[in-house]
Every structure is written in structure tokens, then in C-alpha cells.
C-alpha positions, 0 to 999 in steps of 0.5 A: 711618440706620445703625441703620435699615440694621442693623435691615433687615440683621437682618430680611433675615438672618432671612428667609434661613431663611424660606419664599419663592415661589421653589422650592428644595430643603431642601439648598442645591445646591453646586458643588464646583470641585475636582471633575472633573465629566464633560462632556455634549453638549447640543443647545440646541433640546432644552432651549429654544425658539430664535428668531432676531432681526434688528434691522432698519434703515430707514436709517443712523439704526438701525445701531448699535454696542452691545448690547441694553441692555433688553428689555421686553414689547414692545420691545428698547432699544439704545444706539449707544455711538459716537453716544449714540443710544437706539434702540427696536425692536419685538419683531419687530425693526422700528425704532420710535423713537430719541433722543439727549441726549448732551452736557454739559448738566444734562439730558444724559448724557456717555455711556450706561452702562445703561438701564432702560425702564418701558413703563407710565410711558414712563420711560427710566432712564439712568446716565452717567459724570461723576456716578455718584450720579444716574439721568436719566429721559427719555420714549421720545421723549427728553423730559427728565423728572427725575433721581434722586439717591442720595447716597453711592453709585456706581451700577454697574448697575441693574435694574427690580425691580417697578412702583414700584422699581429695584434698584441696585448700589453699588460704593462698598461694594466700595471701602470694604470693600477700602480699606487705610485706611477713615478716608481715605474720604469720610464719606458713602460708603454701604457697602451694595451693593444698594439698592432705590429709588423710580422716582418720586423715588429715595427709598431703600426698602430696603438689601439686604446679603449680609453679604460677607466682607472678601475682595478680588478685586483684585490685591494688588500693585495696592493698593500701586500695583505691579500691575493692578486687578481683577478681570479676569473678569465680576462680574454682581452681579444678573440678572433672573429671572421671579420676581425677581432673582438677587443675587451677591457673588462674595466670599461664594460664594453666589447669592441669590434676591430675590423679589417679596415682598422675601425673600432666599433662598440659591439655590446656593453654591460650595465650597471658600470663596473664601479657602480656594483658591489661586488663588482661584476665584469664581462669577459668579452663575447662570442659573436657568431651566426645569429647569436652573441654569447657572453660571460660575467664574473662576480668579483669576490675575494672572500674565502670560499669565492675563489675562483670567481663565480661565473654566469653565462648569457646568450643573445638572439641578434635578430630579436634582441632577446637575452637569456641564460642558456642551458646547452646540451649535445644529443651525443652526450647525455647528461653533459651541459656545455658552456659557451665561453670566449675562452673556447673561441679565442683562436678559432674564428669559425666558432668555438671548440671543447676539449673532452678528456678521454678518461671522462669519455670512456667513463661516459661510454661505459655508462651508455651516455654517448651516442652517434659519431662521438660514441663511434670515435671514442670506442676506437680510442685507447685511454693510455695511447691516444689524445683527447677528443675535440668538439668543433662547433661552427655556428649557423 
């Protein structure tokens, strides 16, 4: 198996210089975090089509506490983390169906960590705590179908790659890379971070290695049992893109595009290198949409007063190459600044989305800060009976 992995890694490394269906320049764009980039005001509606979405409630069964877990062509899928219910809404926000398989049985989940839904096969893929080597598969009505077992892994997130396969992020690789004494680790630990598996039976189809350096974002005191674990900032290792997936290991300062043709291509990098900075600064993936790229960086400071890590946001014009710090506003919400982060794009390939708390919106409405369609929508909602409002952003 190790020989197979090494062979695949060699092929992928060769492919870094190969052509891809993803457009890129001859020179790899690079964000220099030492530079004092200028600030530029950006009106969100100038660079994107913005719509407002409310996931309606017919009764309390469709009230939820959570986030949008998965977006497909026709559905929004949400898990209510408190109850364990998986809720399906149509694209216009109407409730469609729900199920709950929370429990301790062999065909149940203890809680829901992540969800992927395949409309064509009506497969709902769910990861749960307790056994992080498996993915449970249900129908949209909650009927148990099967489970996928990927030995030696700790599945810390996954996304749909194509009709036949999922891409999982295996955080066991991080544990092995950062271990003080690797001889103490179980022999079956898989040390490759990104793994493409079959949706049908969990068979491993590809290992995708980004040749990550042995650099840890963990508080070094924690390795001795004296400090916090880490990192205390987001690490979105992969996000969806119209043409594939964007993969990122903060430890190697580069975001890669993994295309539908299974090639891996560098998309944007950060300089100086992570281990050349004190304190370290790492880049957390990239939103590549329309005419722009959006990145965020975290400053690794474990001292008291710097938890969570400070974050900075950058925007790059792909046509001119200009990089700047955006100050993004929305005409329908006066006084509100918006930040474009990979966190808001992870499972939405057309752009990003924001979830705005209804309580906050009601206060803004009373203070006459809302306008347009956002004001019209919020005016119809009841804070105690309705879900929050989403701002859906599709870049031009």
C-alpha cells in the first residue's frame, strides 16, 4: 500500500506543472503578509448578485439551531444540532422533509459532524463522533442504507468531489506529522491528509498529498502538557469550487486547485514561509469566484489576550493582480461590515453566504438600518417563531 501511495504522490507532484482546466497565470499569485496593503471600500452588490433567503417554518419541527450543512441544486440541508434532526428545505426556503436517527445503535449517529447529500442517488452521507473511520449513509427520509469504513483515518470533514466519489480530510495525518514520538502511534494510522473514496462502498480511489512540511500550528507548550492545543483559528482544508475543490494545508503556504480531471495545480501562495515568521502567520484557504480571490490569514499568538488568533482579510483582482484589504458593505444594511472568508464558502460552489441572526436584524430594523428587500423580509418575521436570514452571494 505504501508503494502505491508513493507512486500516486509522484504523479501528483508531476502534475503540478501540468496544464489544468482551471485558468491560471504563468506566475503564481502571492500574498506578502509583510506588506501594508491599502484599504478599499467594496459594495457587495457591485461585485455579486445578492439575494435573501429565509428557511421557513411550518411548525416547530423546522426551527433549528445550526448552520447550512449542505447545498445542492435543489435543496438546502440543515442539521439541528440540539435535537439531531436533519432538515431539508427547497431552494425557495420551503420545508420539504426531515428525519432523526440520533442514538447509540449501529445504524444511528451520536451527533452530526458533517453532511453531504447526493440528489441523484438520494444518499445522505453523515459523519459522527464515536467512530471517526466511518460515514453513515441514509435516504432523505432517514432510511439506513449502508456505512463506509476507511481504516486508519480520522474523518475531519468531507465534500462531494463528483458523481462517484467523496473527498475526505484525514486529520490522523496531522497527528502523525506533529507527534513527538511516532513509534507510539498505532501502526494503521494513515498519514495522507486528503483521500478520495467511492460513494458506493468507501473504497480508496486516490491519495492526494500536498507534501506538507513538518511544521505544527499547535502551541508548543501543549506538546509538553503545559499550554493550549491549537490552532485557535479556522483551518478550512478544502472548499467547493465550480470546477473542482480548493485544497489547503496552512503549513505549506499554498492553496491548490484539485480539478475534475484529478490534476492538482497551485492557485495562490503566501510569503514569507510559515516558519520564517515570528509570530507565525498562516493562510486559511481561498475563495476563488468571479473576478476575485479572497483570502484570510491568522496570526499565531498563544499568549493571553490573543485567543482566538487575530485575523486579516485580503482581496485580489485576478485581472489586474492588485491585492488590497477590502471594506465590504451592503446597501440594504447600513453600518454593517461583511468579511469574505472561506468559512462562508466551504459547501457553496457558486459563492458565499452569511447567516444573520434574526434578533440582530430586528434591532437593526428598529434603528432604521435596513432597506430594500432585506427590510421587507425582516418586517414579516417573528423573532420567537422564525429561523435566521441568509444572505446568498453569487459573484459576477
